[in-house]
C-alpha positions in Angstrom: -6.2 -13.8 -23.6 -3.2 -13.3 -21.4 -4.7 -15.4 -18.6 -5.2 -18.4 -21.0 -1.7 -18.0 -22.2 -0.4 -18.0 -18.7 -2.5 -21.0 -17.7 -1.1 -22.9 -20.7 2.5 -22.0 -19.6 1.8 -23.1 -16.0 0.7 -26.5 -17.3 3.9 -26.7 -19.4 5.9 -25.7 -16.2 5.4 -29.2 -14.9 8.2 -30.4 -17.1 11.5 -29.8 -15.3 13.3 -28.7 -18.5 10.9 -25.9 -19.0 12.4 -22.4 -18.5 10.7 -19.1 -19.1 12.6 -15.9 -20.0 10.5 -12.7 -20.3 10.8 -8.9 -20.3 7.1 -8.5 -19.8 6.1 -8.7 -16.1 3.0 -6.5 -16.6 -0.3 -6.3 -14.9 -0.1 -9.4 -12.7 -0.6 -11.8 -15.6 2.4 -13.9 -15.1 2.5 -14.3 -11.3 1.1 -17.8 -11.3 3.8 -18.9 -13.8 6.5 -17.2 -11.7 5.3 -19.1 -8.6 5.1 -22.4 -10.6 8.6 -22.1 -12.0 10.6 -20.5 -9.1 14.2 -20.0 -10.3 13.3 -21.2 -13.8 11.4 -17.9 -14.3 13.8 -15.2 -15.6 
């Protein structure tokens, strides 16, 4: 389920106004999103 959530967020990351703020970095689930967003991933 976390992978589907991350894939959905990666698709949303195509919009330049999209920023993601999280306290959960666990278990390599969000790395694709971090790579897609760069500095917009906090």
